[in-house]
PyMOL Python script that loads the backbone (N, CA, C, O; Angstrom):
from pymol import cmd

cmd.read_pdbstr("""\
ATOM      1  N   UNK A   1      26.956 -23.891 -21.415  1.00  0.00           N
ATOM      2  CA  UNK A   1      26.647 -22.681 -20.632  1.00  0.00           C
ATOM      3  C   UNK A   1      27.938 -22.182 -19.969  1.00  0.00           C
ATOM      4  O   UNK A   1      28.665 -22.966 -19.359  1.00  0.00           O
ATOM      5  N   UNK A   2      28.216 -20.899 -20.087  1.00  0.00           N
ATOM      6  CA  UNK A   2      29.459 -20.399 -19.485  1.00  0.00           C
ATOM      7  C   UNK A   2      29.231 -20.006 -18.030  1.00  0.00           C
ATOM      8  O   UNK A   2      28.093 -19.868 -17.580  1.00  0.00           O
ATOM      9  N   UNK A   3      30.327 -19.829 -17.307  1.00  0.00           N
ATOM     10  CA  UNK A   3      30.236 -19.565 -15.865  1.00  0.00           C
ATOM     11  C   UNK A   3      29.425 -18.314 -15.556  1.00  0.00           C
ATOM     12  O   UNK A   3      28.668 -18.288 -14.585  1.00  0.00           O
ATOM     13  N   UNK A   4      29.579 -17.280 -16.373  1.00  0.00           N
ATOM     14  CA  UNK A   4      28.852 -16.035 -16.130  1.00  0.00           C
ATOM     15  C   UNK A   4      27.353 -16.270 -16.105  1.00  0.00           C
ATOM     16  O   UNK A   4      26.646 -15.792 -15.217  1.00  0.00           O
ATOM     17  N   UNK A   5      26.878 -17.020 -17.101  1.00  0.00           N
ATOM     18  CA  UNK A   5      25.429 -17.285 -17.168  1.00  0.00           C
ATOM     19  C   UNK A   5      24.984 -18.117 -15.967  1.00  0.00           C
ATOM     20  O   UNK A   5      23.946 -17.853 -15.361  1.00  0.00           O
ATOM     21  N   UNK A   6      25.788 -19.125 -15.636  1.00  0.00           N
ATOM     22  CA  UNK A   6      25.420 -20.001 -14.522  1.00  0.00           C
ATOM     23  C   UNK A   6      25.338 -19.196 -13.230  1.00  0.00           C
ATOM     24  O   UNK A   6      24.417 -19.377 -12.434  1.00  0.00           O
ATOM     25  N   UNK A   7      26.304 -18.309 -13.031  1.00  0.00           N
ATOM     26  CA  UNK A   7      26.325 -17.486 -11.822  1.00  0.00           C
ATOM     27  C   UNK A   7      25.097 -16.587 -11.785  1.00  0.00           C
ATOM     28  O   UNK A   7      24.475 -16.422 -10.735  1.00  0.00           O
ATOM     29  N   UNK A   8      24.753 -16.014 -12.919  1.00  0.00           N
ATOM     30  CA  UNK A   8      23.587 -15.127 -12.985  1.00  0.00           C
ATOM     31  C   UNK A   8      22.330 -15.911 -12.630  1.00  0.00           C
ATOM     32  O   UNK A   8      21.470 -15.416 -11.902  1.00  0.00           O
ATOM     33  N   UNK A   9      22.224 -17.133 -13.144  1.00  0.00           N
ATOM     34  CA  UNK A   9      21.041 -17.948 -12.852  1.00  0.00           C
ATOM     35  C   UNK A   9      20.987 -18.273 -11.362  1.00  0.00           C
ATOM     36  O   UNK A   9      19.920 -18.236 -10.748  1.00  0.00           O
ATOM     37  N   UNK A  10      22.150 -18.591 -10.784  1.00  0.00           N
ATOM     38  CA  UNK A  10      22.180 -18.924  -9.357  1.00  0.00           C
ATOM     39  C   UNK A  10      21.712 -17.751  -8.515  1.00  0.00           C
ATOM     40  O   UNK A  10      20.933 -17.927  -7.578  1.00  0.00           O
ATOM     41  N   UNK A  11      22.184 -16.553  -8.845  1.00  0.00           N
ATOM     42  CA  UNK A  11      21.793 -15.389  -8.040  1.00  0.00           C
ATOM     43  C   UNK A  11      20.319 -15.085  -8.260  1.00  0.00           C
ATOM     44  O   UNK A  11      19.644 -14.591  -7.357  1.00  0.00           O
ATOM     45  N   UNK A  12      19.814 -15.377  -9.457  1.00  0.00           N
ATOM     46  CA  UNK A  12      18.382 -15.181  -9.723  1.00  0.00           C
ATOM     47  C   UNK A  12      17.569 -16.114  -8.832  1.00  0.00           C
ATOM     48  O   UNK A  12      16.586 -15.699  -8.220  1.00  0.00           O
ATOM     49  N   UNK A  13      17.984 -17.365  -8.767  1.00  0.00           N
ATOM     50  CA  UNK A  13      17.277 -18.355  -7.942  1.00  0.00           C
ATOM     51  C   UNK A  13      17.344 -17.947  -6.476  1.00  0.00           C
ATOM     52  O   UNK A  13      16.355 -18.041  -5.750  1.00  0.00           O
ATOM     53  N   UNK A  14      18.517 -17.494  -6.050  1.00  0.00           N
ATOM     54  CA  UNK A  14      18.678 -17.071  -4.654  1.00  0.00           C
ATOM     55  C   UNK A  14      17.747 -15.917  -4.348  1.00  0.00           C
ATOM     56  O   UNK A  14      17.118 -15.873  -3.291  1.00  0.00           O
ATOM     57  N   UNK A  15      17.665 -14.974  -5.291  1.00  0.00           N
ATOM     58  CA  UNK A  15      16.793 -13.818  -5.084  1.00  0.00           C
ATOM     59  C   UNK A  15      15.335 -14.272  -5.015  1.00  0.00           C
ATOM     60  O   UNK A  15      14.562 -13.785  -4.190  1.00  0.00           O
ATOM     61  N   UNK A  16      14.974 -15.204  -5.883  1.00  0.00           N
ATOM     62  CA  UNK A  16      13.598 -15.702  -5.888  1.00  0.00           C
ATOM     63  C   UNK A  16      13.258 -16.297  -4.526  1.00  0.00           C
ATOM     64  O   UNK A  16      12.194 -16.023  -3.970  1.00  0.00           O
ATOM     65  N   UNK A  17      14.170 -17.117  -3.989  1.00  0.00           N
ATOM     66  CA  UNK A  17      13.914 -17.739  -2.694  1.00  0.00           C
ATOM     67  C   UNK A  17      13.799 -16.685  -1.607  1.00  0.00           C
ATOM     68  O   UNK A  17      12.956 -16.799  -0.717  1.00  0.00           O
ATOM     69  N   UNK A  18      14.645 -15.652  -1.671  1.00  0.00           N
ATOM     70  CA  UNK A  18      14.591 -14.585  -0.667  1.00  0.00           C
ATOM     71  C   UNK A  18      13.245 -13.882  -0.744  1.00  0.00           C
ATOM     72  O   UNK A  18      12.635 -13.579   0.281  1.00  0.00           O
ATOM     73  N   UNK A  19      12.785 -13.623  -1.965  1.00  0.00           N
ATOM     74  CA  UNK A  19      11.499 -12.947  -2.143  1.00  0.00           C
ATOM     75  C   UNK A  19      10.377 -13.811  -1.576  1.00  0.00           C
ATOM     76  O   UNK A  19       9.484 -13.305  -0.896  1.00  0.00           O
ATOM     77  N   UNK A  20      10.421 -15.113  -1.853  1.00  0.00           N
ATOM     78  CA  UNK A  20       9.369 -15.996  -1.353  1.00  0.00           C
ATOM     79  C   UNK A  20       9.388 -16.027   0.173  1.00  0.00           C
ATOM     80  O   UNK A  20       8.336 -16.012   0.812  1.00  0.00           O
ATOM     81  N   UNK A  21      10.590 -16.071   0.757  1.00  0.00           N
ATOM     82  CA  UNK A  21      10.692 -16.085   2.211  1.00  0.00           C
ATOM     83  C   UNK A  21      10.103 -14.806   2.783  1.00  0.00           C
ATOM     84  O   UNK A  21       9.391 -14.840   3.787  1.00  0.00           O
ATOM     85  N   UNK A  22      10.395 -13.689   2.154  1.00  0.00           N
ATOM     86  CA  UNK A  22       9.882 -12.400   2.625  1.00  0.00           C
ATOM     87  C   UNK A  22       8.356 -12.400   2.566  1.00  0.00           C
ATOM     88  O   UNK A  22       7.691 -11.884   3.465  1.00  0.00           O
ATOM     89  N   UNK A  23       7.812 -12.979   1.507  1.00  0.00           N
ATOM     90  CA  UNK A  23       6.354 -13.028   1.356  1.00  0.00           C
ATOM     91  C   UNK A  23       5.756 -13.923   2.444  1.00  0.00           C
ATOM     92  O   UNK A  23       4.717 -13.600   3.019  1.00  0.00           O
ATOM     93  N   UNK A  24       6.412 -15.038   2.720  1.00  0.00           N
ATOM     94  CA  UNK A  24       5.918 -15.967   3.742  1.00  0.00           C
ATOM     95  C   UNK A  24       5.946 -15.285   5.106  1.00  0.00           C
ATOM     96  O   UNK A  24       5.019 -15.436   5.902  1.00  0.00           O
ATOM     97  N   UNK A  25       7.008 -14.540   5.368  1.00  0.00           N
ATOM     98  CA  UNK A  25       7.097 -13.817   6.639  1.00  0.00           C
ATOM     99  C   UNK A  25       6.044 -12.718   6.643  1.00  0.00           C
ATOM    100  O   UNK A  25       5.931 -11.975   7.618  1.00  0.00           O
TER     101      UNK A  25
END
""", "prot")
cmd.dss("prot")
cmd.show_as("cartoon", "prot")
cmd.util.cbc("prot")
cmd.orient("prot")
C-alpha cells in the first residue's frame, strides 16, 4: 500500500469518528 492510499484511509477513519461523535452529541 502506498503512502497516498494510507493517508486517504486515515482521513476517512478520522472523518468517520468525527461523524459518529457529532451523532452522539
